[in-house]
C-alpha positions as CSV (number, residue, x, y, z in Angstrom):
1,X,-6.8,3.8,-28.5
2,X,-7.8,6.3,-25.6
3,X,-7.1,5.6,-22.4
4,X,-10.4,4.7,-20.7
5,X,-11.7,7.9,-18.1
6,X,-10.5,7.0,-14.7
7,X,-12.3,6.6,-11.9
8,X,-12.3,9.4,-8.5
9,X,-10.5,6.8,-6.6
10,X,-7.6,6.3,-9.1
11,X,-7.8,10.4,-10.1
12,X,-7.5,10.9,-5.8
13,X,-4.6,8.4,-5.3
14,X,-2.2,9.6,-8.9
15,X,-2.8,13.0,-7.2
16,X,-1.7,11.6,-3.4
17,X,1.6,10.0,-5.4
18,X,2.2,13.4,-6.7
19,X,2.2,15.6,-3.5
20,X,3.5,13.5,-1.3
21,X,6.8,12.5,-4.0
22,X,6.5,16.5,-4.5
23,X,7.2,16.9,-0.7
24,X,9.5,14.2,-0.7
25,X,11.4,16.2,-3.8
26,X,11.2,19.3,-2.2
27,X,12.5,18.8,1.1
28,X,15.4,16.8,-0.3
29,X,19.0,17.7,1.2
30,X,22.6,17.5,0.3
31,X,24.3,14.3,1.6
32,X,25.7,15.0,5.0
33,X,22.7,17.5,6.1
34,X,20.3,17.2,8.6
35,X,16.8,15.9,6.5
36,X,13.9,18.5,8.0
37,X,11.4,15.7,8.1
38,X,11.7,13.1,11.1
39,X,12.8,9.5,10.2
40,X,9.5,8.3,11.1
41,X,7.3,11.5,9.0
42,X,9.7,9.8,6.1
43,X,8.9,5.9,6.7
44,X,5.3,6.8,6.5
45,X,5.7,8.6,3.2
46,X,7.7,5.4,2.0
47,X,4.5,3.2,3.1
48,X,1.8,5.6,2.2
49,X,3.6,5.9,-1.3
50,X,3.8,1.5,-1.0
51,X,-0.1,1.2,-0.6
52,X,-1.1,3.3,-3.1
53,X,1.1,1.5,-5.6
54,X,-0.6,-1.5,-4.6
55,X,-4.1,-0.1,-5.1
56,X,-3.2,1.3,-8.1
57,X,-2.2,-1.8,-9.3
58,X,-5.7,-4.0,-7.7
59,X,-7.4,-1.2,-9.5
60,X,-5.5,-1.6,-12.5
61,X,-6.1,-5.5,-12.5
62,X,-10.1,-4.4,-11.5
63,X,-10.4,-2.3,-14.7
64,X,-8.6,-4.6,-17.2
65,X,-6.0,-1.5,-17.6
66,X,-2.7,-2.4,-19.0
67,X,-0.1,-1.8,-16.6
68,X,3.2,-2.5,-18.2
69,X,3.8,1.0,-20.5
70,X,6.9,2.5,-19.5
71,X,8.2,6.3,-20.4
72,X,10.3,6.3,-23.3
73,X,13.4,8.5,-24.0
74,X,13.4,10.3,-27.3
75,X,16.7,8.7,-28.4
76,X,15.8,5.2,-26.6
77,X,16.8,2.2,-29.3
78,X,13.5,1.2,-30.1
79,X,12.5,-2.8,-30.3
80,X,11.1,-2.7,-33.8
81,X,12.8,-2.6,-37.0
82,X,11.6,-0.9,-40.2
83,X,13.6,-2.2,-43.2
84,X,12.6,-1.0,-46.4
85,X,12.0,-3.3,-49.7
86,X,12.4,-2.1,-53.0
87,X,10.0,-3.7,-54.7
88,X,11.1,-2.7,-58.3
89,X,14.2,-4.7,-57.5
90,X,12.7,-7.2,-56.4
91,X,10.1,-7.7,-59.1
92,X,13.4,-7.6,-61.8
93,X,14.9,-10.3,-59.8
94,X,11.8,-12.5,-60.8
95,X,11.8,-11.9,-63.9
96,X,15.5,-12.8,-64.3
97,X,14.6,-16.1,-62.9
98,X,11.9,-16.6,-64.7
99,X,14.1,-16.5,-67.8
């Protein structure tokens, strides 16, 4: 099933979140060094990201979008277990039971 098309507001929120996280990542400094952004700016970025997240959740609920999807690693164990059945052996077992 394909994901429904996003509204303009949802696309804007995704881009804004991406830009803000890129700014945070690009300006990150080593521990002990002075950060190039002021503490006020850092807090305002955090507040913006929180507001974006809240609005994304509101829109997801409004448009009944699935919000439980999470990224998975390729080597992450799956919760489902596939069990192969040997139908021929099962049929042989049934024939033995009838005899």
